[in-house]
C-alpha positions as CSV (number, residue, x, y, z in Angstrom):
1,X,-18.3,-25.7,-4.6
2,X,-21.8,-25.5,-6.1
3,X,-23.4,-28.2,-8.2
4,X,-26.8,-27.9,-9.9
5,X,-28.6,-31.2,-10.6
6,X,-31.3,-31.5,-13.2
7,X,-34.0,-33.8,-11.9
8,X,-36.2,-35.8,-14.2
9,X,-39.4,-33.9,-13.3
10,X,-37.8,-30.7,-14.6
11,X,-36.8,-29.3,-11.2
12,X,-33.3,-28.3,-10.4
13,X,-31.5,-29.1,-7.2
14,X,-28.7,-26.9,-6.0
15,X,-26.1,-28.5,-3.7
16,X,-23.2,-26.6,-2.1
17,X,-20.2,-27.9,-0.1
18,X,-18.2,-25.7,2.2
19,X,-16.8,-25.8,5.7
20,X,-20.4,-25.0,6.9
21,X,-21.7,-28.3,5.6
22,X,-20.4,-30.3,8.5
23,X,-21.9,-27.8,11.0
24,X,-25.3,-27.8,9.3
25,X,-25.3,-31.6,9.4
26,X,-24.2,-31.9,13.0
27,X,-26.7,-29.2,14.2
28,X,-29.6,-30.9,12.3
29,X,-28.9,-34.6,12.9
30,X,-26.6,-34.7,15.9
31,X,-24.2,-36.9,14.1
32,X,-20.6,-36.2,12.9
33,X,-20.6,-35.4,9.2
34,X,-17.1,-36.8,8.6
35,X,-17.7,-40.0,10.5
36,X,-20.8,-40.6,8.4
37,X,-18.9,-39.8,5.2
38,X,-16.2,-42.3,6.1
39,X,-19.0,-44.9,6.5
40,X,-20.3,-44.0,3.1
41,X,-16.9,-44.0,1.6
42,X,-16.4,-47.6,2.8
43,X,-19.6,-48.6,1.1
44,X,-19.0,-46.8,-2.2
45,X,-15.2,-46.8,-2.2
46,X,-14.7,-49.7,-4.6
47,X,-17.2,-48.3,-7.1
48,X,-15.6,-46.4,-10.0
49,X,-17.9,-44.5,-12.3
50,X,-16.1,-44.4,-15.6
51,X,-18.8,-42.8,-17.6
52,X,-18.9,-39.1,-18.4
53,X,-22.4,-38.8,-16.8
54,X,-23.0,-37.2,-13.4
55,X,-25.4,-40.0,-12.6
56,X,-24.4,-42.7,-10.3
57,X,-25.1,-46.3,-11.3
58,X,-26.7,-47.9,-8.3
59,X,-26.7,-51.2,-10.1
60,X,-22.9,-51.4,-9.3
61,X,-23.7,-51.9,-5.6
62,X,-23.6,-55.5,-4.4
63,X,-26.0,-56.9,-1.9
64,X,-23.1,-56.8,0.6
65,X,-22.6,-53.1,-0.1
66,X,-26.3,-52.3,0.4
67,X,-26.5,-54.4,3.5
68,X,-24.2,-52.0,5.3
69,X,-25.8,-48.8,3.9
70,X,-28.3,-46.7,5.7
71,X,-30.1,-44.9,2.9
72,X,-31.2,-42.2,5.4
73,X,-27.6,-41.1,5.6
74,X,-27.7,-40.4,1.9
75,X,-30.8,-38.2,2.3
76,X,-29.2,-36.4,5.3
77,X,-26.0,-35.7,3.4
78,X,-27.9,-34.4,0.4
79,X,-30.1,-32.3,2.6
80,X,-27.0,-30.7,4.2
81,X,-25.6,-29.8,0.8
82,X,-29.0,-28.4,-0.3
83,X,-29.4,-26.4,2.9
84,X,-25.9,-25.0,2.4
85,X,-27.0,-23.9,-1.1
86,X,-30.4,-22.5,0.1
87,X,-30.8,-21.7,3.8
88,X,-34.6,-21.3,3.3
89,X,-35.3,-25.0,2.9
90,X,-37.0,-26.8,5.8
91,X,-36.1,-29.8,7.8
92,X,-35.3,-33.1,6.0
93,X,-38.8,-34.5,6.0
94,X,-40.4,-31.2,4.8
95,X,-37.7,-30.8,2.2
96,X,-38.0,-34.3,0.8
97,X,-41.8,-34.0,0.8
98,X,-41.7,-31.3,-1.9
99,X,-40.4,-33.7,-4.4
100,X,-42.7,-36.1,-6.3
101,X,-39.7,-38.3,-6.8
102,X,-36.2,-38.1,-5.5
103,X,-33.9,-40.1,-7.8
104,X,-30.8,-40.9,-5.8
105,X,-29.2,-42.4,-8.8
106,X,-29.3,-38.9,-10.5
107,X,-28.3,-36.9,-7.4
108,X,-25.7,-39.2,-6.0
109,X,-23.0,-38.4,-8.6
110,X,-23.0,-34.8,-7.6
111,X,-23.2,-35.6,-3.9
112,X,-20.2,-37.9,-4.1
113,X,-18.2,-35.3,-6.0
114,X,-19.0,-32.7,-3.3
115,X,-17.9,-35.2,-0.6
116,X,-14.6,-35.9,-2.4
117,X,-14.0,-32.1,-2.7
118,X,-14.4,-31.7,1.1
119,X,-11.9,-34.4,1.7
120,X,-9.4,-33.3,-0.9
121,X,-6.6,-30.8,-0.6
122,X,-4.8,-28.8,-3.2
123,X,-1.1,-28.6,-3.6
124,X,0.6,-25.3,-4.6
């Protein structure tokens, strides 16, 4: 699944989920993608975005939610989806350095949708 996110600075960010995402993540960060996704799901699981927007409302997170959240994990997951969409991007720090701003509230809706797609199955 491919998602293209329009960033406020006019740039577009392509994110792609596939079976390769977990391998890219593990190879780059040495951490299990699905274990880290379960940790994120526990943090974000109770939050329901009822708007039609792809943006995620970070204001819905409580202090308790944020206390257990490692924001680096969000950047790593986003990088893995971006790397899956464009194999030419550099490592995490190099990639993030190309953005003047990186609004997680805009990107997170697409990231969460891609994560859900990886964990879902379809019935025939």
